Structures are given as structure tokens and as C-alpha cells.
C-alpha positions as CSV (number, residue, x, y, z in Angstrom):
1,M,0.0,0.0,0.0
2,Q,1.3,3.5,-0.9
3,I,0.6,6.3,1.6
4,S,1.4,9.9,1.3
5,F,0.4,13.1,3.2
6,E,0.3,16.6,1.8
7,S,0.0,19.4,4.2
8,P,0.7,22.8,2.5
9,E,-1.1,24.7,5.3
10,K,0.5,22.8,8.2
11,V,-2.8,22.8,10.2
12,G,-4.5,20.6,7.7
13,G,-3.7,18.2,4.9
14,V,-4.8,15.2,2.7
15,L,-3.8,11.7,3.5
16,T,-3.8,9.5,0.4
17,L,-3.8,5.7,0.6
18,T,-3.6,3.6,-2.6
19,V,-4.8,0.1,-2.2
20,E,-3.6,-2.6,-4.7
21,E,-5.1,-6.0,-5.1
22,G,-2.1,-7.6,-3.4
23,D,-2.8,-5.7,-0.2
24,Y,-6.1,-7.4,0.5
25,K,-6.5,-10.5,-1.8
26,A,-4.9,-13.1,0.5
27,D,-7.0,-11.9,3.5
28,V,-10.2,-12.0,1.4
29,E,-9.4,-15.6,0.3
30,K,-8.7,-16.6,3.9
31,K,-12.0,-15.2,5.1
32,L,-14.0,-16.8,2.3
33,K,-12.5,-20.2,3.1
34,E,-13.5,-19.8,6.7
35,Y,-17.1,-19.0,5.6
36,R,-17.0,-22.1,3.3
37,R,-16.0,-24.4,6.2
38,R,-19.0,-23.1,8.2
39,A,-21.4,-22.8,5.3
40,N,-24.6,-24.9,5.6
41,M,-26.7,-24.6,2.4
42,P,-29.5,-26.9,1.1
43,G,-28.2,-29.4,-1.4
44,F,-24.6,-29.4,-0.2
45,R,-22.9,-31.2,2.6
46,P,-21.5,-28.9,5.4
47,G,-18.2,-27.4,4.3
48,Q,-18.6,-28.6,0.7
49,V,-20.4,-25.6,-0.8
50,P,-18.5,-24.7,-4.0
51,M,-16.1,-21.8,-3.6
52,G,-17.5,-20.1,-6.6
53,L,-20.9,-19.9,-5.0
54,I,-19.4,-18.6,-1.7
55,R,-17.4,-16.0,-3.7
56,R,-20.5,-14.8,-5.6
57,Q,-22.6,-14.5,-2.5
58,M,-20.1,-13.2,0.0
59,G,-17.0,-12.0,-1.9
60,N,-17.8,-8.3,-2.3
61,S,-19.0,-7.8,1.3
62,V,-15.9,-9.6,2.6
63,K,-13.7,-7.5,0.3
64,V,-15.3,-4.3,1.7
65,D,-14.8,-5.4,5.3
66,I,-11.1,-6.4,4.7
67,I,-10.3,-3.1,2.9
68,N,-12.0,-1.0,5.6
69,E,-10.1,-2.8,8.3
70,L,-6.8,-2.4,6.3
71,L,-7.4,1.3,5.8
72,G,-8.0,1.9,9.5
73,K,-5.0,-0.1,10.6
74,E,-2.6,1.5,8.0
75,M,-3.9,5.0,8.6
76,Q,-3.4,4.8,12.3
77,K,0.1,3.3,11.8
78,Y,1.1,6.1,9.5
79,I,-0.2,8.8,11.9
80,T,1.6,7.2,14.8
81,D,4.9,6.6,12.9
82,N,4.9,10.1,11.6
83,K,3.8,11.7,14.9
84,L,0.9,13.5,13.3
85,A,-1.0,15.4,16.0
86,V,-4.5,14.9,14.5
87,L,-7.5,16.8,15.9
88,G,-10.7,14.9,15.8
89,Q,-10.7,12.0,13.3
90,P,-9.8,11.7,9.6
91,I,-12.8,12.5,7.3
92,A,-13.3,11.6,3.7
93,H,-11.8,14.2,1.4
94,E,-14.3,16.9,0.5
95,G,-15.7,16.4,-3.0
96,D,-14.5,12.8,-3.6
97,E,-17.1,10.4,-4.8
98,P,-17.5,7.0,-3.0
99,I,-15.1,4.3,-4.2
100,D,-16.8,1.5,-6.2
101,L,-15.1,-1.6,-4.8
102,E,-16.8,-3.8,-7.3
103,K,-14.4,-2.5,-9.9
104,D,-10.8,-3.8,-10.1
105,A,-8.0,-2.3,-8.0
106,P,-6.2,0.0,-7.5
107,Y,-8.4,2.1,-5.2
108,V,-7.3,5.6,-4.1
109,F,-8.7,6.8,-0.8
110,R,-8.2,10.4,0.4
111,F,-8.9,11.7,3.9
112,D,-8.7,15.2,5.2
113,L,-6.8,15.6,8.5
114,A,-6.9,18.6,10.9
115,I,-3.5,19.0,12.6
116,E,-2.7,20.7,15.9
117,P,-1.3,24.2,15.3
118,E,2.3,24.6,16.4
119,F,3.0,27.2,19.1
120,E,5.5,27.9,21.9
121,L,4.5,28.4,25.5
122,K,6.7,28.2,28.6
123,L,5.8,30.0,31.9
124,N,8.4,31.3,34.4
125,K,8.7,33.9,37.2
126,C,8.3,36.7,34.6
127,D,4.6,35.6,34.3
128,K,2.6,37.3,37.0
129,V,-0.8,35.7,37.9
130,E,-3.2,36.7,40.7
131,Y,-3.8,34.3,43.5
132,F,-6.6,35.0,45.9
133,D,-6.0,33.9,49.5
134,I,-9.3,33.5,51.3
135,T,-9.2,34.7,54.9
136,V,-10.5,32.2,57.5
137,D,-11.9,34.7,60.0
138,D,-14.1,34.4,63.0
139,K,-17.2,35.2,60.9
140,L,-16.5,32.2,58.6
141,I,-15.9,29.9,61.6
142,D,-19.1,31.1,63.3
143,Q,-21.0,30.2,60.1
144,Q,-19.5,26.7,60.1
145,V,-20.4,26.3,63.8
146,E,-24.0,27.4,63.1
147,M,-24.1,25.0,60.1
148,F,-22.9,22.1,62.2
149,S,-25.4,23.0,65.0
150,R,-28.3,22.9,62.6
151,R,-27.1,19.8,60.8
152,F,-27.0,17.8,64.1
153,G,-30.0,19.5,65.7
154,K,-33.2,17.7,66.5
155,M,-37.0,18.3,66.7
156,D,-38.6,19.2,70.0
157,D,-42.2,17.8,70.0
158,K,-43.2,19.7,73.2
159,A,-43.7,23.2,71.8
160,E,-46.9,24.9,72.7
161,S,-47.1,27.5,69.9
162,Y,-46.2,27.7,66.2
163,D,-43.0,29.7,65.3
164,A,-43.0,30.5,61.6
165,E,-39.4,31.8,61.6
166,A,-38.2,28.4,63.0
167,N,-39.9,26.3,60.3
168,D,-42.0,24.4,62.8
169,L,-43.6,21.2,61.8
170,L,-47.3,20.7,62.7
171,Q,-49.1,17.5,63.2
172,G,-52.9,17.4,63.4
173,D,-56.2,16.0,62.2
174,L,-57.2,17.1,58.7
175,R,-61.0,17.1,57.7
176,Q,-62.7,18.1,54.5
177,L,-65.4,20.8,54.9
178,D,-68.5,21.8,53.0
179,A,-69.3,25.3,51.7
180,E,-70.8,26.2,55.1
181,G,-67.7,25.1,57.0
182,N,-69.0,21.9,58.4
183,T,-67.2,18.6,58.3
184,I,-68.4,16.5,55.4
185,E,-69.8,13.2,56.6
186,G,-67.8,10.5,54.7
187,G,-65.4,13.1,53.4
188,L,-61.6,13.0,53.5
189,T,-60.3,12.7,57.0
190,L,-56.7,12.2,58.0
191,E,-55.3,11.8,61.5
192,A,-51.7,12.8,62.3
193,A,-51.3,14.7,59.0
194,K,-48.0,16.6,58.8
195,L,-47.8,20.1,57.6
196,M,-45.0,22.7,57.5
197,P,-46.8,26.1,57.0
198,S,-43.6,27.9,56.1
199,Q,-43.5,25.8,52.9
200,I,-46.9,26.9,51.8
201,K,-46.6,28.8,48.5
202,V,-49.3,31.5,48.9
203,E,-48.8,34.1,51.6
204,A,-52.5,34.5,52.5
205,Q,-52.8,30.7,53.2
206,R,-49.4,30.7,55.0
207,D,-50.5,33.6,57.3
208,L,-53.5,31.6,58.6
209,F,-51.2,29.6,60.8
210,K,-49.5,32.6,62.4
211,G,-49.8,32.6,66.2
212,A,-51.4,29.1,66.2
213,K,-51.3,27.1,69.4
214,L,-51.6,23.5,70.4
215,G,-55.2,22.5,70.0
216,D,-56.2,25.3,67.6
217,I,-58.3,24.5,64.6
218,I,-57.2,26.3,61.4
219,T,-59.4,26.5,58.3
220,F,-57.4,26.7,55.0
221,N,-57.6,25.6,51.4
222,P,-55.0,23.1,50.2
223,R,-55.6,23.9,46.5
224,N,-55.1,27.6,47.1
225,A,-52.1,26.9,49.3
226,Y,-50.4,24.9,46.5
227,P,-51.9,26.3,43.3
228,E,-49.1,25.1,41.1
229,S,-47.8,22.0,43.0
230,D,-50.0,19.0,42.6
231,G,-47.3,16.9,44.1
232,E,-47.2,18.7,47.5
233,M,-51.0,18.9,47.7
234,A,-51.3,15.2,46.9
235,A,-48.7,14.3,49.5
236,L,-50.5,16.3,52.2
237,L,-53.9,14.8,51.4
238,K,-52.5,11.3,50.8
239,V,-54.3,10.9,47.5
240,E,-53.3,10.4,43.8
241,K,-52.8,13.5,41.7
242,D,-55.7,12.6,39.4
243,Q,-58.1,12.8,42.4
244,L,-57.2,16.4,43.4
245,A,-60.1,17.8,41.4
246,D,-62.4,16.3,44.1
247,Y,-60.7,18.4,46.9
248,T,-60.8,22.0,45.8
249,G,-62.7,23.3,49.0
250,D,-61.6,24.1,52.5
251,F,-60.2,21.8,55.1
252,S,-59.9,22.1,58.9
253,F,-56.6,21.3,60.6
254,Q,-56.6,20.7,64.4
255,I,-53.1,20.9,65.8
256,T,-52.2,18.0,68.0
257,Q,-48.4,18.4,68.0
258,I,-45.9,21.2,67.3
259,S,-42.4,20.1,66.5
260,H,-39.8,22.9,66.9
261,F,-36.3,22.5,65.5
262,V,-33.6,23.0,68.1
263,P,-30.0,23.4,67.0
264,A,-27.4,21.2,68.7
265,E,-25.6,22.8,71.6
266,N,-21.9,23.6,71.1
267,N,-20.5,21.0,73.4
268,E,-18.6,17.7,73.3
269,E,-21.6,15.8,71.9
270,L,-21.6,18.1,68.8
271,W,-17.8,17.9,68.4
272,K,-17.9,14.1,68.4
273,A,-20.9,14.0,66.0
274,V,-19.0,16.2,63.6
275,Y,-15.5,14.7,63.7
276,G,-16.1,11.2,65.2
277,Q,-15.7,9.6,68.6
278,D,-11.9,9.4,68.3
279,A,-11.5,13.2,67.6
280,D,-9.2,14.8,70.2
281,I,-11.3,17.9,70.8
282,K,-11.4,19.0,74.5
283,D,-12.9,22.4,74.3
284,E,-14.6,25.0,72.1
285,A,-11.3,26.6,71.1
286,A,-10.0,23.2,69.8
287,F,-13.3,22.7,67.9
288,R,-13.0,26.1,66.2
289,Q,-9.3,25.4,65.4
290,T,-10.3,22.0,63.8
291,I,-13.0,23.8,61.8
292,A,-10.5,26.4,60.7
293,E,-8.0,23.7,59.5
294,G,-10.8,21.9,57.6
295,V,-12.1,25.1,56.0
296,R,-8.5,26.1,55.1
297,Q,-8.0,22.8,53.2
298,Q,-11.3,23.2,51.3
299,L,-10.6,26.8,50.5
300,V,-7.2,25.9,48.9
301,Q,-9.2,23.9,46.3
302,D,-11.4,26.9,45.7
303,E,-8.4,29.2,45.5
304,D,-6.6,26.9,43.1
305,F,-9.7,26.7,40.9
306,K,-9.8,30.5,40.5
307,F,-6.0,30.5,40.0
308,M,-6.4,28.0,37.1
309,Q,-9.0,30.3,35.6
310,D,-6.6,33.2,35.8
311,V,-3.7,31.0,34.4
312,R,-6.0,30.2,31.4
313,K,-6.7,33.9,30.7
314,H,-3.0,34.7,31.0
315,C,-1.9,31.9,28.7
316,E,-4.6,32.6,26.1
317,K,-3.5,36.2,26.0
318,K,0.1,35.2,25.8
319,V,-0.4,32.6,23.0
320,G,-2.9,34.7,21.0
321,E,-5.3,33.3,18.5
322,L,-4.3,30.0,17.1
323,T,-4.9,28.9,13.5
324,F,-7.0,25.8,12.9
325,A,-8.2,23.9,9.8
326,N,-11.7,25.3,10.4
327,D,-13.4,23.8,7.3
328,I,-12.2,20.3,8.2
329,L,-13.0,20.6,11.9
330,K,-16.5,21.9,11.1
331,R,-17.1,18.9,8.9
332,V,-15.8,16.6,11.7
333,M,-18.1,18.3,14.2
334,L,-21.1,17.9,11.9
335,Q,-20.3,14.2,11.3
336,N,-20.2,13.7,15.1
337,N,-23.5,15.6,15.5
338,Q,-25.5,14.5,12.5
339,D,-28.8,14.5,14.4
340,K,-28.3,18.2,15.3
341,G,-27.4,19.6,11.9
342,E,-25.3,22.5,10.6
343,K,-27.1,25.1,12.7
344,F,-25.7,23.4,15.8
345,V,-22.2,23.5,14.3
346,E,-22.4,27.2,13.5
347,E,-23.7,28.1,16.9
348,N,-21.2,26.0,18.9
349,Y,-18.1,25.9,16.8
350,D,-16.4,29.1,18.2
351,R,-17.0,27.8,21.7
352,S,-15.5,24.4,20.9
353,I,-12.4,26.1,19.4
354,K,-12.0,28.1,22.5
355,E,-12.1,25.0,24.6
356,L,-9.8,23.2,22.2
357,T,-7.3,26.0,22.4
358,W,-7.2,25.7,26.2
359,H,-6.9,22.0,26.0
360,L,-3.7,22.4,23.8
361,I,-2.4,25.1,26.1
362,K,-2.9,22.8,29.1
363,N,-1.1,20.0,27.4
364,K,1.9,22.3,27.0
365,L,1.7,23.2,30.7
366,V,1.5,19.6,31.7
367,E,4.6,18.8,29.6
368,Q,6.5,21.8,31.1
369,T,5.7,20.9,34.7
370,G,6.0,17.1,34.3
371,V,2.6,16.6,35.9
372,K,1.5,13.0,35.8
373,V,-1.8,11.6,37.0
374,E,-1.7,8.2,38.7
375,E,-4.6,5.9,39.4
376,Q,-4.4,6.9,43.1
377,D,-4.9,10.6,42.1
378,I,-8.1,9.8,40.2
379,R,-9.4,7.6,43.1
380,E,-8.8,10.5,45.6
381,I,-10.8,12.8,43.4
382,A,-13.6,10.2,43.4
383,R,-13.4,10.0,47.2
384,Q,-13.7,13.7,47.5
385,S,-16.6,13.9,45.1
386,T,-18.3,11.1,47.1
387,R,-17.8,12.9,50.4
388,A,-19.1,16.2,48.9
389,Q,-22.3,14.4,47.8
390,F,-22.9,13.0,51.3
391,A,-22.2,16.4,52.8
392,Q,-25.0,17.9,50.7
393,Y,-27.4,15.7,52.8
394,G,-25.8,16.7,56.1
395,M,-23.8,13.4,56.3
396,G,-20.3,14.5,57.2
397,N,-18.9,11.6,59.2
398,I,-19.1,8.7,56.7
399,P,-16.9,5.6,57.3
400,D,-14.0,5.2,55.0
401,E,-15.1,1.8,53.8
402,L,-18.4,3.3,52.6
403,I,-16.6,6.1,50.8
404,E,-14.4,3.5,49.1
405,K,-17.5,1.5,48.0
406,Y,-19.2,4.5,46.4
407,A,-15.9,5.7,44.8
408,D,-15.5,2.2,43.3
409,E,-18.9,2.4,41.8
410,M,-18.2,5.8,40.4
411,L,-15.0,4.6,38.7
412,K,-16.7,1.7,37.1
413,K,-18.7,4.1,34.8
414,R,-16.6,5.2,31.8
415,E,-18.5,8.5,31.6
416,N,-17.3,9.4,35.1
417,V,-13.6,8.6,34.5
418,E,-12.7,11.4,32.0
419,P,-14.0,14.3,34.2
420,L,-12.2,12.7,37.2
421,V,-9.0,12.6,35.2
422,E,-9.3,16.2,34.1
423,A,-10.0,17.2,37.7
424,A,-6.9,15.4,38.9
425,I,-4.8,17.1,36.2
426,D,-6.1,20.5,37.2
427,R,-5.5,19.9,40.9
428,K,-1.9,18.8,40.3
429,L,-1.2,21.4,37.7
430,A,-2.3,24.2,40.0
431,V,0.1,23.0,42.7
432,A,2.9,22.8,40.1
433,L,2.3,26.2,38.5
434,K,2.2,28.0,41.8
435,E,6.0,27.2,42.0
436,V,6.6,28.3,38.3
437,V,4.9,31.7,38.0
438,K,5.1,34.8,40.1
439,L,2.0,34.9,42.4
440,D,0.3,38.2,42.9
441,T,-1.2,37.2,46.2
442,K,-4.3,39.1,47.4
443,E,-6.2,38.5,50.6
444,I,-10.0,38.3,50.2
445,S,-13.0,37.4,52.3
446,L,-15.0,34.3,51.3
447,E,-18.1,36.5,50.7
448,D,-16.1,38.7,48.2
449,F,-14.5,35.7,46.7
450,N,-17.9,34.1,45.9
451,K,-19.1,37.4,44.5
452,M,-16.1,37.5,42.2
453,L,-16.8,34.0,40.9
454,E,-20.4,34.9,40.3
455,A,-19.6,38.0,38.3
């Protein structure tokens, strides 16, 4: 097979492969003989079907398969051997007609290739990049203490009056009323129904519960309370959504229990709940110090995230606009998104090129710093992601073996692995680059830092 590559524009070119009969004939014959040994046709003993018949029925399709396989293998070998940095995948040369493989060889196949643009980038201490150092002050620690106190608080069922500000939970007897306000005989009745008035969507209905006390009877309208939430109304009345049309009138709610949320006290019981029974925390000062250390570790990740954003801006400005084989890349993008059409390509191409530029820049930075991501790095990111998911539900003290189990499940899914790898690269690259560039360190409060990210 003859292979040549012409690239007059450097960022794109045409790969030409000329296939002669000798390149594929032996493999086609071998495959046809295999089919003959397995062939089972009426009128012939197994394995004794005439080769001419096999060739007429299967020859062309086998030839196509063999040539396609040969093209893929030889194309990849040429790209690897010649160290061509191909973007996307090779695509049939624009304007070429499909090759008729029923005709005799030779066959000439041409493919368009987009090639990575060449550029230089190397950072050093002459490159100044902002680094925002978030201050762990008393206000931030106080917020964490309050968060832990609420996370490990509990409900007090002995409250005598309803406190709207505290999001009290009411329990009571719910009865369906007629137009005159009387209980409907045989109507819907629920004992020990649970209701949190602070979650009622409409203010006029929510205000009916203000100042309510144990034993009070409140008349309200569930449909008016949840005008756009069939799910919440159905959950309150314990009926199916398709039955809600039967319950558009008023209901009475006699309060039999008021549950008031009480935050956990800041004492040893809370400290152990947050950091485990083995935590060596003897007093409030040690608790606050432990919180500060944990917050500091978390904030470093946030700081590094912002740092990498600023590194990206700095490098993109330093590198400038890169030249790409846009026509080829747009065709590749269209081929990969045939269901979305050309409009999708036009609307998203510039954004994809911006991300591709950053990807190429990041590869240069990884090469310069020697950053390597090991399996353990990816696993640690999976662990941290798992812990963060549990934390969203107020579960902060999860056993290591359970974290490992969930991390294993995460790593089994291929769609999860690539984002974890990228996160691990970014994490290690940030650490490395802080030693390479000159940091313009600026102290900032967490509140201002978050505002900056949202801007």
C-alpha cells in the first residue's frame, strides 16, 4: 500500500492511501475459506459448498470489510509513525465520490486531517498571575459552627405555639369541609397529618397559621395553598394527583403536636458528632481550630480553581489566536452531531475552538511541569466527590469503607472517569504552576471571593 500526506497549510492536509489487489487478496481468500467451512446450504454437505458460489454470495462484502479494516490499521500506523497530532478523526476528502469496490483495484482513498497548530509556551517567574488567599476569619468559623449545630439539631415535640421563623412542623387532624364550613360526613379525613406552613406557596394561606397554638383549629384551602404544585397537595392529602379535582374546597386542621427544631448545643456531643468519637477535641477553642483547618483545606481547592481560571486567561492572551483547519473541523463536528445539523455546528463551533485552544495550552503546561496523574490521584478525586455528595445531605462523618465503595462504583462508569482525570490534572497542575509563575497574592473574604466568581 502506498501512503502519502500533503500538508501545505500545516494545520490541515490530505492523507492518500492507494490500495492494490495484493494488499487485500490473501486476506479475502482466507476469510472466504472460513465461511466455506462453516457454510450450511441446502443441497450441499456442510463445508462442501462450491467456492465459486461462496465468492458470488459473500465475496464483495468480505472484500469491503477487509479493505476498511486495512485502511483503518494502516492509517493509524502512518499517523503514529509520523507523529501527526491529529485533531478529531480523519474524514473523507471533500468532493470525492464514494469508491466503487466492485471494480478492479487499485483504489485511491483520500482523507482530510486537521493537525494541531504549532506554538510555543513556557511559563516562568516573569509571568505574574493573581492568587486570591481567602481569609479564614471568626465570621467564617461562626458560620460553620452554626451550620454544624443545625445539621446535628433535633426536633422538640413539646412546643406549645407555632413559630413561623423556626420552620416548625405541625401534626394534626385534617378534615374536609363543605361550603358552610361543616365537616363532610364520609369526606376525606386524616389523622396525624403533617404540615409545614412555612413551605406553603401562597402568603394568604401561610399567614392563617401565624400565632397558632396546640389544640387550635385552622381552616385553610390546600388547593389555594399549593396552586401550582399537585405533588405537594397530593402528598398532604395522601391521594393520587388525578383525584385532586375532588378536593378544591376548604379543610380544617386541628393541631395535635408542634415540632420545633432545636439546633445542637456547642459541646462535646456536637464535636464528636462532627469529627467522630476518636476526635481529640477537648474544648470549644479546639473545635474552632479544627474547623479552621478543615475550612482552610477546602478553600485551597477553591483558590486553586480560581487560580487556574486566571492562568488560562494569562496563557490565552500570551499565546494569542491559534490557526485551525476550520473547514475540516466543522465537517468533523457535523459528522459527530448529524442529528443536530449544521445550525448546531455554526452556533457552537467558536466555543468548541476556545475549549480546544485551552486543551492544547494545558497540554503544554503539563509537559513543562512534568505533571503525571496516577490511578491513586483519580481515586482520591472520586473519594472527595463522594464525600461532597454525602455532605449535601448533612452526612459528614461517613466511614472510609463506605466512601471507598461509592468511589469504586463511580470509577466503574466510563462517563465518570474522564471528568475525574481532568479534575486530577487541574489539581496537580495548579500546585505545580504556583511554583513556576510569580504569584500576585491578594487576601480576600469568602463573601467577596464568591461574588467575584459569580460576576
